[in-house]
N, C-alpha and C positions, 0 to 999 in steps of 0.2 A: 787465525784465518790464513790461508795460503792463496796467494793470487798468482796465476800463471805468468811467467816472465813476458810473454808476447803481450799481454793485456797491460801490464804494467809499463811496458815500453810505448804502447800505443796511446795511453792515458797521458804519460810524461810528455811524449811528443806532441799532442794535440794541445795540452796547456801550454806548453812552452811556445808553440807558434801563436796561439791566440793571445797569450798574456804579454810575452816579451817581444814579440814581433821581430825576432832575428830571420836570416835568410833560411829558407826550407831546406837548403842544401847543408847548412850547418847544422841543424837538428838532425838530418839523416845521418851524417857523418859522425855526430856524438852517439847517438843511439845505435848505431851499426858497431862502432867502436866499443861500446860498453858491453854490447851483447857478445861480440867475439872474445873479449877479454875475460867475460865470465866462464867461457868454456876453454880458456888456455891454461897454461902451466903456471900462470900468475895468479890464478884464482885463489889459491890458498893464502898467498901473501896479502892480497887485497882485503880477503875476508878478515885477517886480523887487523887491519886498519879501521874496517868498517864497524867491526863489533868494539 
């Protein structure tokens, strides 16, 4: 099952704010940073650690 990245980010952000209750700006920074890292030159290096 393939889930679009934007949908996964939306769900993770929503659950993070509802369950953990951190500041909304912190969730936005983490999600945006993760999204930008996924398209960067560091993506292959990150991919090896995730697998």
